N, C-alpha and C positions, 0 to 999 in steps of 0.2 A: 505493500498501501505503500501512496508516496506521503510523503509530509505535510500535514498545514502549511498554507502560505499568508502570509500578512499582507497588505496594501504595496507593500514596498517589495511584493516576493522573497522576503529571506522567510526561512523554517521557522515554524512556534514549536516552545516546546509545551510538556503540562505544567510547568510551573507557573507561565504567565498570569501575571494580575488581572483582573477584568476583561473577560475573556467577551465579554458580554460587548462592551465596549469596541473592541477592536473587532469584533464581527460583525458591529453596529457600520463601521466604517468602511468596513470592507464591501458590504453588503451597497452601502451607499455608492461609492464611488463606482462597482458593478453594475448599479441602474444607469450612472451618469455613463460607464462606456457604452452599454447598450444602444442609450438612446440617441449616442452620439454616431455609434454605429450603422443605427437603421436609418439615420437622418442621410448616411453616407450611399446607403444601399440603395435608399429612394431616389438621389438625384444621378448616380449611373447608371440604375434602371430607366429613366429617365430620357438618360444621354444614347443609350441605348438603343431604345425605341421610338424613337426622333427621326423622321426620313431628312433628307438635305434640306427641302422646304421650307420644314418644320423648324428645323434649325436656322435655315436664313433668318425665317420671320422671328421668333425668340431673339436671336443674337446678331441684329442690323450692323451695331456700332461695333462689334468685334470684330465683323468683316471688314468695314472700313477701318479701322484701327492698322489691320494687319495690312491694308493694301496701302497705307502710310508708312508702317516700316519699311513693305518691302519696295517702297520706292529709292530708296537709300540702295537700293543695290545699283539703281542704275545709273550713280557715278562713278562705280570700280566698271562694269560695263562699258559707258562712256569712252573712259581712259585706257583700257585695255585693248577696245577695237581703236581706238582713235591713233594711238602708236601704231597698231596693227594695217593701217591705213595711212599713217605719214609714210611710212617707207617704200608705199606706191604712189604717193603724193608727187607727180612731174617736180612742184617747184623746188620742196623740201629734198628731192631727189639733188636739185640741182647745187641748192645752197650747203648742202652737209655731204653730199654722197662725191664719190671718185668715179673719174671715167673707165667702161667701159663696153668698148665698141662704138656704138654711136649712142649712147646713151650713158646718165650716171644712176650709180647705183648704193647704195647705203653698206658700208662694209659689213660683213658676216658678224663681225666679233661687236660691233655695234647697234644692228641689226637686232643683236639677241639680248644685249647689255639693256637696249631701250623699253625694249617689253618683260625684263623680267627685273627692273628695278621697281618698278610698282610693287610687282609681288614680293622682294626681299622687302620691303617696306610693312606690307599686308604682312608678312608671316611675324612681322613684329608685331603688329597691332593684335592679332588674337591671341599671341600671349599676353597681352596686356588685357583684352577685354575680358577673360574667363573670369578673374579678381576685381577688377573695375566692375563688374556685373554685378558681383556673389554681394561688393560690400554696398554700392551705389541705386543697384537698378537696373533694369532697361533702360527707362527712358534716361535716366541722368548721365548715364554712359554714352546713348547717342547722341547726346546733343552735344556730349562736349567733343566727340568727331567730329557732328558738322561744323561745328567753331575752329577748329583745329584745320578742316579741309581749306573752310575759306581763306586762312591765312597760306596755306602752302600752294594753292592758285597761284598767288602772286608769285613766288619763283620759277615757276613752268612758264608761265604768260613773260616775264622780261628774261629767260633765256635766250642767250646769243652763242650757246656753241653745244654742244653732245655732251660734254662730261657735265654742266651744269643741267638740263636735261632730265639727266639721269638720277642726279641728286635730289630735284624737285618734285621728279617721279617716288624715287624713294620715301619723302616725307607726305608728297599727300597718299600712298599707299598706307601708312598707318592709321588712320582715320578707316579708309577701305576694310582693314582689317577687323574694327571693332565691330562695322555695320554687318560684315558676312556672318563674322560669328552667333553675332545677338538676334537677325533678324528669322532665323529658323527657329532657333527657341523662342522666341517671342509670338511669332503667329500660331505655333503649335501648343504654346499655352493660354492663349485667350478667347481660344474656339472651342466649340465642344468637337466630342469625337468624328461628329459626321461632315467637317468641314476642314478637318485637317487637311484634308489631300488638296483641294483649291484651294486653300490660302499660303501653305507655305508653297505649291506651284507659282504662287503669281511671283514668287522669287525669278524662277525662270522666264516668267514673261516677262517682265522687265529688266532682265539682263537681254531679250532680244529689243526690245526696244528701244534700251541704252544703243543698240547697234545701229536699229533704224537711226534714229538721229545724228547718228555720225554719219551712214551712209550717204544720207540725205546733204550733209553740211560739206562732209569731203566730195561727192558729188558735183554738188556746186560751183565748191572752189575749186576744183581738180584741173579747170582751165586757165585762173588767175595765176598770174606772174610776177608776184610781190607778197614781202611777208605776212601779206593778211591771209595767204592761201590756208595757212595753220595758225596763226593768231588768235584768229576770230575763232574757231573751232576750240582751242584751247579756251578763249576767256567764255564761251558759252556754258563752262565748267558751272560759272559762278550763277547762273539759272536756279541750282538747285538747291546748295548749304541752307541759307536762312528762311526760306519760306518752310520747308523741311523742322526745321530745329521748332521753330513756330507752331508748328503742328504736335509735335513729338511733346512738347510743352503742354501742351492742353490733351494728352493720351492718356490713358489709365497704365498705372503699370501692372505689369503683369499678378493675377489674383495668386499665382501659384509663389510666385519670390514672396509677396508678404505673408501668406502663410508660412513660408519658412523664416520668414524673420519674427512670427507670431505676434504679426498684424491684425489681426482676425479681423477687426472691426473693418479696416480699412480693404480688408480682402471682399466682405462684402460689399462696400462701398464700388469697390471696383468693378465688381459681378454685374452692379447693378447699372452703370456705366455700359458696361457692355452689350446687355442682352435690354427683353422690356419686364420690366419688374410685374406686369399683369401674368409673365408666360414664365415666370422661375423662380424659385425660393432661394436667396442667396446665400439663406442660412445652410439650407443643406447641401448646396452647392460647396460651400467652404468647410462643409463637414466632410464629403466627400473629398475635396483636395487635404485636408488633414488627415484623413484615414493613410492616405498612401506616404505624405511627409511623417507619419508617425512609422510606417512601414518600412521607409529608409532611414529612420534617425540617428544619428551620430551626436557625441557632446562635441566633439571639435569640428572648425571650421573643415570646408574639403580643400582638398590638395591634388594638385598635378598628379601623386604619386597613388591614388586611391584609384586613377582611372585603368590605374594595370595593377588593381584586385581584384581578388575574387572573381565572380560572375560578370563585373563591371571591367574586365580586361577585353572580354568577348564584346559586351556594346560598344567599348571604346575602341576597338581592331572591325567592327563592322564600319560604324560613322566612320573612319579614317583609309577603311577599304573603297567605301562608294566614293566619298570624295577623291581621292587617288583614282581612280579610276575615270574620271572625267576626263584627265588629261592623258588615258591610257588608250582611248578609244575613238582616237579620233578628232575628237572636242578640239583643238588646236588647228584642225583644218579649217573649221568656221571662223577660230578669231582673227585667222589672215586670209580671209575670203577673197579677197582684194587680189593680196599676193600670189596666192595660191592661183587663180583664173590669168592672171598676169603670165605665170609662168607656165602654165596648163597652152598660152595662145592664144592670147583676148586680146584686144586692143585695151588701151585705157578705159575710154571710154565704157568698151563692152564690162569691163573688169569691175568699175566699180556701179554701174547696172546691177550685173549680178549682184553683186556683195548686197544691194541694195534690196533685191530680190528675195535673197535667200535671208536676212534679216525680216524680212514682211512675210515669209511664208514660218520660219521660225516660232512667229508670236502668234498665227493662226492654228499652227500644229500643238502649242503649247495650251492653248485653251481649249481643241479637242482632249489635250491628253489630261483632262480636268474630268470628263466622263469618265475616260476609262480608267484610272487610277481610283475616281470614288466609286466604282461599282464593279471593277475586276480585280482590285486589290493589288497590293505593291510588287510583291515579287514576279507573279508572271508576266505584269508588265514591263519588268526591270529585266529579268532573266531573256523571255524571247523579243524583247527589244532589243539588248544586247546582244543576241543572237544573229537577229536580221544584220542589225551593224556590222558584228565582223564580217561578213557573208560578202556584204555591200563594198569593207575595204579590201578585200581581195580581188574581188571584179574591177575597182579601180587601179591597183596595183597590175592586175592582168593589160586593162587598156592603155596603163603608160606604158606598157614592155613591145607595145605595136612600134614601130618607123613613125614618127613626125608626120603627121596630114592634117588637111580641113578635118577630117572625116574624126581622128584620131580626137584631135586638140576638143570637138566640141562632147566625143564619148566622154574624153578625162573631166572636163568641165560640168559635164552634166550629172557623172556619177558623184563630184567632188559637190554639188551643189543638193542630192540628193543624201548623202552622209549627214552633210549638216542640217539639214532641215528635219530627218527623219531621225534624229539624235534626238531633239527635243521634244517628239511625239510617245517615245517611251523610257530610256534610259534617264537621260537629265532631267523632265519635272520627276519621275517615281524620287531619284536620289534626296532630292530636295524633303520629301516627304519623310522619308526612309531616315534621314538625316534628324528631322524634328522629333520620331518618335522613338526612336531606338534608347537615347542616354537615359539616365534615371536623373527626377528630378529633381535630388539635392546637386546633382553633378552637372546638369546639363550647362549651365554658361563655360563652365571648362569642356567640356566634352565635344560641342560645338567648335570650340576655339581651337583645340587639340585638331578635331578631323580637319579645317582650314587649313591649319597648318603644314598636315602631311600634303594635303591639295597643294599645297605651296611650294611643299619639299621634293614633290615628284612632278610640277607645273615648270620650277628654274631649268631643271637640267632638257626637261623634254622643248623646251623653246630653243634652249641652245639646238637639241636635235632636230626640230623643225625647220627653224630659220636655214640652220646647213646641208638640209636635203632638198630645200627649195631654192635656194641662190644658187643664181648661176655662177658665183665662186668659188661655189662650195660643194656641195653632194650633184646638184643640178638635177636633181631625181621628178619633177613633177607626178604625175600620178602613179609614177614606183612605189614614192612613200607611201599608199595603200597595202605594201606588203610588210611595212613594220608594225604600222597602226593595228593592222589585222593580227598580227602575230600578238602583242601586246591585249588585244579584244578579248583575243580568245582565252588566255588565262584568265582576264578579268570576269569573264564569263561562266567558266569551272568555278570559280570560288563562290561566285555570286548563289551558282545549283547547290552550292554543298553547304555552306552557312548564309545564306539570308535568309531571313523566318519575313511569315507575312503575317504583319499587323494590323491589317485591316477591321474595323470594329472593333477592335479592342481598347479597354478602358487602361489606362498609366497603372492601375491597380494589377490588371490582368497581365498588362506586359512585364513586371517587375516579378509577377510570382512563376511566369514561364519563363523566366531568364534563369533566375534563384532553382528551380526544378531542374535546369538542364535539360528541358528539352528540343530535341536536333532539331532544325529549322524545316524541316520537309513536314515535321509531322506538326507544327505548332496548328495548321487551319482545323486540324482534326481535335485537338484537344480541348476540352471543355472545364470553366472556372467557375470552382459555385461561386458565388457572390457571397456567401458567410467567408471563403476561405482570407487568410490574413497572413498566410507563412510568407 
């Protein structure tokens, strides 16, 4: 027989005085816990039974604030695609390039350095974001990043040499790291289960919108032969930070973050700001959050070291792997779309037009992916999308292996466009949902930061590789780069098939339990979790 326990979980001996008092306190506490758990179960049950439209009606402002936070991603997307377009911009090449035949080209080392500089800064930013957000919250961390970005744009705008541009991009990258680490976590925390997929996938949509803006601006200025050809696109970055900072100041803090800090009344108020008071019970919703936070509770503050202990190691590796795979499955073709089309034999005008078309199609396909991921899950869309992507990359390599001709150039350009667009229908948007759902609530700011760090760690050498493969002074592979990305894409596909679980329709409590029980990834879909379980 087990020994009796008191309210602190300590063993009682027969000699304990006033057993009735202890027993009474114990019963009161158990009654309180029972009521609190009942509220939590009721809120979770309500979220499970919501349809997508009911969730939108119940949480209209949650969708809006997820939209605002996702908008911050435009700034990183804008600048990443901007640097990719600058190396193809005629006047920029003339001013900062070296002669190569009848034209000027940016040297391979500087082409790679300019594209990698912002990512180096972002790598610093994601490690800053975790501790900063854990301490001051998503809102103030994001506002801090937006104000820093306002200042750092000046250094880029007034730069007159490639080394200064490199440093300017490095500085701009720091706030990007804060945005990209916080956005998927914040979006997944402020919406109910049914809206986690579309709201986190907005990040990919805004990434596409950033590339559309760049494509339109650089297309207009591709015929300009003075410094405004690249200075005006740089200056346009000032459109975003200040309005977004004002909106984020007005936004509610994540109620999950507030519950982690013990601010239950503030959390209830945040829930009421996110949804319609007539359609939700903020007390029950906060109880559901408390239940998960208690399940993960630790007495010490979260640290990066915890990300690689116990089951959290598996969760961290999933986030890191999904982030890293974005660079290993041909995504860099999309990031350098204009330059890729030029090396595929298209004229400057056609290359810029195709780059703009690619970005526009990406945005449309991201919106289509909302339906797929919401109704068909994450794992299937990610795995099968990766499989199709790998096949197309190999086909791109085959097309690029034929002797250059008009028909071969068109085939290579078409396959490059298809790869870039279909990537945003399956693997890319699904990855944002996976990133937002996988990490433990307590470690979420640190996990998303670490995951994005793995993205940059893999992206930096990949940028050098991609630039070398496409540059005529380097490998000059053009479409044959598909063989390289097809091989790395196949590795990512196999890893996803083995280790990526299906989290569609799961509450954060259920996700915690499934990880702690070490259920195999392919069995998640069929595993049933009892509403009473707290293990």
